[in-house]
C-alpha positions as CSV (number, residue, x, y, z in Angstrom):
1,M,4.5,-12.1,31.3
2,D,7.1,-11.3,28.9
3,L,6.7,-7.3,28.7
4,Q,9.0,-7.1,25.8
5,S,7.2,-9.6,23.6
6,T,3.8,-7.6,24.7
7,H,4.9,-3.8,24.4
8,I,4.6,-2.4,21.0
9,E,5.3,1.1,20.5
10,P,4.1,2.7,17.4
11,H,7.0,4.0,14.9
12,I,7.2,5.0,11.6
13,K,8.9,2.9,9.3
14,E,8.8,4.8,6.2
15,S,9.0,8.4,7.5
16,S,11.1,9.5,4.2
17,Y,8.2,8.3,2.1
18,I,5.6,10.0,4.1
19,R,7.7,13.4,4.2
20,D,7.8,13.2,0.3
21,L,4.0,12.2,-0.2
22,V,3.2,14.9,2.3
23,F,5.4,17.7,0.9
24,G,4.9,16.6,-2.7
25,F,1.0,16.6,-2.7
26,G,1.4,20.3,-0.6
27,D,3.7,21.5,-3.2
28,G,1.5,20.3,-6.0
29,V,-1.4,21.9,-4.6
30,N,0.1,25.3,-4.4
31,T,2.2,25.4,-7.5
32,S,-0.6,24.5,-9.6
33,L,-3.0,27.1,-7.6
34,G,-0.4,30.1,-8.4
35,I,-0.4,29.1,-11.9
36,V,-4.4,28.9,-12.2
37,S,-5.2,32.0,-10.1
38,G,-2.1,34.2,-11.9
39,V,-3.0,33.2,-15.4
40,G,-7.1,33.1,-14.9
41,G,-6.7,36.3,-13.2
42,A,-5.6,37.9,-16.5
43,A,-9.1,36.7,-17.6
44,V,-7.6,34.5,-20.6
45,A,-9.4,31.5,-22.4
46,A,-9.9,28.4,-20.1
47,D,-7.8,26.4,-22.7
48,I,-4.6,28.7,-21.8
49,V,-5.2,28.5,-17.9
50,I,-5.5,24.7,-18.3
51,L,-2.3,24.5,-20.7
52,A,0.0,26.6,-18.3
53,A,-1.2,24.8,-15.2
54,L,-0.7,21.5,-16.9
55,I,2.9,22.5,-17.9
56,G,3.8,24.0,-14.7
57,M,2.4,20.9,-12.9
58,F,4.4,18.5,-14.8
59,T,7.5,20.5,-15.1
60,G,7.4,21.1,-11.4
61,A,6.6,17.6,-10.6
62,K,9.8,16.7,-12.6
63,A,12.0,19.1,-10.8
64,M,11.0,18.3,-7.4
65,A,11.8,14.6,-8.0
66,V,15.0,15.1,-9.4
67,Q,15.9,17.4,-6.5
68,N,14.3,15.0,-4.0
69,Y,16.4,12.1,-5.6
70,L,19.5,14.1,-5.7
71,A,19.4,15.2,-1.9
72,V,18.5,11.7,-0.8
73,K,21.4,10.1,-3.5
74,S,23.7,12.5,-1.5
75,Q,23.0,12.2,1.8
76,R,23.3,8.1,1.5
77,E,26.2,8.5,0.0
78,I,27.7,10.5,3.0
79,L,26.1,8.0,5.4
80,E,27.7,5.3,3.6
81,A,31.0,6.3,3.7
82,E,30.7,7.1,7.5
83,I,29.5,3.3,7.6
84,K,32.7,2.3,5.6
85,R,34.7,4.1,8.0
86,E,33.6,2.7,11.0
87,Q,33.6,-0.9,9.4
88,Y,37.3,-0.3,8.9
89,E,37.7,1.0,12.4
90,I,36.1,-1.9,13.7
91,E,38.2,-4.3,11.9
92,N,41.5,-2.4,12.2
93,L,41.2,-0.4,15.6
94,P,39.0,-2.7,17.9
95,E,40.5,-1.7,20.9
96,R,39.7,1.8,20.4
97,E,36.2,1.3,19.2
98,R,35.5,-1.0,22.2
99,Q,36.6,1.9,24.5
100,E,34.5,3.9,22.7
101,I,31.5,1.8,23.2
102,E,32.5,1.7,26.8
103,D,32.8,5.6,27.1
104,I,29.1,5.7,25.6
105,Y,27.4,3.5,28.1
106,R,29.4,4.7,31.0
107,A,28.3,8.5,30.1
108,K,24.7,6.6,30.1
109,G,25.3,5.6,34.0
110,F,26.4,2.1,33.7
111,R,29.3,0.9,36.0
112,G,31.3,-2.2,36.9
113,D,30.4,-5.7,35.9
114,E,27.2,-4.2,34.6
115,L,29.2,-2.1,32.0
116,N,31.2,-4.8,30.9
117,K,28.9,-7.3,30.0
118,I,27.1,-4.6,28.0
119,V,30.3,-3.8,26.3
120,N,31.0,-7.3,25.8
121,K,27.9,-8.4,24.4
122,I,27.9,-5.8,21.7
123,T,31.4,-6.2,20.5
124,S,30.9,-10.0,20.3
125,D,28.7,-9.3,17.1
126,K,30.3,-7.2,14.6
127,D,27.1,-6.1,12.8
128,V,25.5,-5.1,16.5
129,W,28.7,-3.2,16.9
130,L,28.5,-1.5,13.8
131,K,24.9,-0.3,14.4
132,T,25.5,0.9,17.9
133,M,28.5,3.1,16.9
134,L,26.5,4.5,13.9
135,T,23.3,5.2,16.2
136,E,25.1,5.9,19.4
137,E,27.9,7.5,18.2
138,L,27.2,8.9,15.1
139,G,23.5,9.2,15.5
140,L,22.9,7.9,11.7
141,N,19.9,6.0,10.5
142,L,20.2,4.9,6.8
143,E,16.7,3.0,6.7
144,I,14.8,6.4,7.9
145,L,16.5,8.3,5.0
146,G,15.0,6.0,2.7
147,N,15.8,5.1,-1.1
148,P,16.5,8.0,-3.6
149,L,14.5,6.3,-6.4
150,K,11.6,5.6,-4.5
151,G,11.5,8.9,-2.9
152,A,12.0,10.7,-6.3
153,F,8.7,8.8,-7.6
154,A,6.7,9.2,-4.4
155,M,7.5,12.9,-4.6
156,F,6.5,12.7,-8.6
157,G,3.2,11.2,-7.7
158,A,2.1,13.4,-5.1
159,F,3.1,16.6,-6.7
160,L,0.8,15.5,-9.8
161,L,-2.0,14.4,-7.6
162,G,-2.0,17.6,-5.6
163,G,-1.1,19.7,-8.6
164,I,-4.3,18.5,-10.6
165,L,-6.9,19.6,-8.0
166,P,-6.9,23.4,-8.8
167,I,-7.1,22.7,-12.6
168,L,-10.3,20.4,-12.5
169,P,-12.7,23.4,-12.1
170,Y,-11.5,24.5,-15.5
171,F,-12.1,21.6,-17.3
172,V,-15.9,22.4,-16.1
173,V,-15.3,25.9,-17.5
174,K,-14.7,24.6,-21.1
175,T,-18.2,22.7,-20.7
176,G,-20.1,26.1,-20.2
177,F,-21.6,25.3,-16.9
178,I,-19.3,27.8,-14.6
179,S,-17.4,30.7,-15.6
180,S,-13.8,31.3,-15.2
181,G,-14.6,33.3,-12.2
182,V,-16.4,30.8,-10.3
183,A,-13.6,28.3,-11.3
184,I,-10.8,30.4,-9.7
185,G,-13.1,30.2,-6.6
186,I,-13.6,26.4,-6.6
187,A,-9.7,26.1,-6.9
188,I,-9.0,28.2,-4.1
189,G,-11.4,26.1,-2.2
190,L,-10.0,23.0,-3.1
191,S,-6.8,24.2,-2.2
192,L,-7.8,25.5,1.2
193,V,-9.3,22.1,2.1
194,S,-6.5,19.8,0.7
195,S,-3.8,22.3,2.2
196,F,-5.5,21.7,5.3
197,I,-5.6,18.2,5.2
198,V,-1.7,18.3,4.3
199,G,-0.9,20.7,7.3
200,A,-2.9,18.6,9.8
201,I,-1.0,15.3,8.7
202,K,2.4,17.5,9.0
203,A,1.5,18.6,12.2
204,R,0.5,15.1,13.6
205,L,3.7,13.5,12.2
206,A,5.6,16.1,14.2
207,K,3.6,15.7,17.2
208,K,2.2,19.6,17.0
209,N,-1.3,20.5,17.2
210,W,-3.1,19.3,13.9
211,V,-5.9,22.0,13.9
212,K,-3.3,24.7,13.8
213,G,-1.0,23.0,11.4
214,G,-3.7,22.6,9.2
215,I,-4.8,26.4,9.3
216,E,-1.2,27.3,9.0
217,M,-0.9,25.4,5.5
218,A,-4.2,26.2,4.2
219,G,-3.4,30.1,5.0
220,L,0.1,29.9,2.7
221,G,-2.0,28.3,0.0
222,T,-4.5,31.1,0.0
223,G,-1.8,33.7,0.1
224,I,0.0,32.2,-3.2
225,A,-3.7,32.5,-4.7
226,L,-4.1,35.9,-3.7
227,V,-0.5,37.0,-5.1
228,G,-0.9,35.0,-8.3
229,Y,-4.3,36.7,-9.1
230,G,-3.4,40.1,-8.1
231,I,-0.2,39.9,-10.6
232,G,-2.3,38.4,-13.6
233,S,-5.0,40.9,-13.0
234,E,-2.6,43.9,-13.0
235,L,-0.8,42.4,-16.2
236,A,-4.3,42.2,-17.9
237,R,-5.2,45.7,-16.8
238,V,-2.2,47.5,-18.2
239,G,-2.2,45.6,-21.5
240,I,0.9,43.1,-21.0
241,V,-1.9,40.2,-21.4
242,N,-4.5,40.0,-24.0
243,V,-7.8,39.4,-22.3
244,A,-10.0,36.7,-23.8
245,R,-13.4,38.0,-25.5
């Protein structure tokens, strides 16, 4: 039986996009919750809370998407420069690059004919040679880094999806079914649940304890809510913000 053809290990092919989705969603939830609890804590009208939170959600999503795009683009440019340098050296300094391949595999414990066969096999194909130099010598992987434009859209969409959750209860306030105080409680509850899920996913991706990761993320989200609520309440108490009547 061919073990190579039957043995399949699960690997994350789109780790950068999963990262963008997870962090974008988590940041969106916490950003909107901070605004909702802060503005809502001042006991202003539901319309003001919704307006402030929506503005914060969209501006936050745009800022995160732009930052993610520029960060990934810069990293890709650095990696691409390294790739071009390695390509040049393989073309113009083949003996030195061959020696580097030999040194790499000698350090892995290969010797004699076995080492020569490996080196000859790798250096017989320039694409394989280049990939080997990038991964073994430089530790680079352009595919895992991801596409900057796709990453930006993933971050933007995930941020909006997470950001809308704490705002939803205030749309219900406008119908008169619940009060603003109840809306804050629901918003915090939604944040706790969604943040726990995001934290658990992040922990699973990092091969960590998912329960601990979920509790940690949920606790941070709740902390943001308490700080925001305290600031809003204090501003209303001292008269800086006009309380809705």
